Residue, then its C-alpha position, 0 to 999 in steps of 0.5 A: m375461246r375466241s373464234q374470230n378469224v381462226r381457221l386452224i388450231y394446233v393441239t397435242p392433247g395426249h401429252q402437251f409439250p413441254l409441260g406434259a399435261t393431258m387434255s381431259l375428255a371434257r376439254r376435248l369435247e369443248l374443243l370439238e364443239w368450238a370447231k363446229k361453231s367456228g367452222a375451223m379445223i383442228f390439227e391433232d398432233d398425237y406424237d407420243s401418246e402410245y406411252r401412257y403410264s397412269g389413268r384410263p386411255i382418253p379417246a383421240l379428238q379424231g375418234l370423237d369427231n363426227r363432223e370431219s373437223v380434225l386432222y390427226a397426225g402421228s410419227f413413228s420416230k419416237v415410238l420406234f426410233p428417230a432415224l425412221r423418218l416416217g409419219y402419217v396423217v388421217v384426214p377427213a374424206g373430203l380433204v383426201h384429194y387435196f392432201e394427195a395433190m399436196q404430197s405429189l408436189t412436195v414429196r419426190h422420194v417416198p420411202v417405199l421400202e421402209q413403209l413396206v417393212l413397217t406395214d409387215f411389222i405392224t400387221e404381224g403384231h410386232f409393233a403392238r408387242h414393242v409398244r407394250r414392252m417399251r411402255e413397261v421399260y419407260a414406266e420403270r425409268l419414270s418410277v426411278l426418276l420420281e423416287e430419286a427426286r423425292f429422296r434427293l431433290a426435295g426443296l430444290l425441284e418438284i416434278s410434275s405428275v406424269e401420265a404419258g410421254l418421254q419427258t416431264a416438267a419440273w419446277l425449281c424451288g427457292g428462287i433458283d434460276a433455270e438458265s443457271a441451273a442448266v449451265a451448272a447441270a451441263k458441267r456435270n454431264v446432265d442435260v436439262t432444258p429451261l422451260n422458258r425457252y419454249g415460250h415468250g415472256t417471263l414464266a410465273r415459275e422457273g422450271l426445267q424439262l427432264g427426259f427419262a426414256a433414253l436413259d437406263v436406271k443406273e444413268i437416271r440415278r447418276g443424273v439425279r445425284e449430279l443434278t442435286r449437286a448442281l442445284a445446291t450450288t446454283 
């Protein structure tokens, strides 16, 4: 990694968006070593790592850092519900006063009531129980998606392995164009996003982003059936 003139690097190691990869422990340690040598900071966005379905949990960069080089941020919007516009950031002790000053200048209406309710929700154990319950629900939905895809989408779409998160990447087969696939799917009331919308230039392979957490099992089965028909005519 080239470190010249780099002051800050942004990463989503728990579940990279949009491809969904999880950064290995070796890569996390390598990144921390780079930050140490370059004097740069790392911004770790841990936006949905609570929902992990396979493998052993990997420590956050912030938990591995012993040189105060990581800014760790998270949000309750995905883990609870989108309308709860609450997030948090864990900063090195030496930067706390800078963040306090920045917040005093940029945030005029702090959602005090929501924070107090959420504090009780966490301290009384409801948050941990919610995460465990929803992890089981989402794991079931993911399992159904993978099962249906293997049965119906073979030769049309290959879904990447999923370790965590609320969506996954899938790669189109047979030269199918992602934008055309998304249009055909939308006509059948199936919402997918071409992966090329998240990058610059041409991808080596056309792909789609598929969400599964917001849909029940019945709707996932219907979605895969309709997506199969859409891709077969693209």
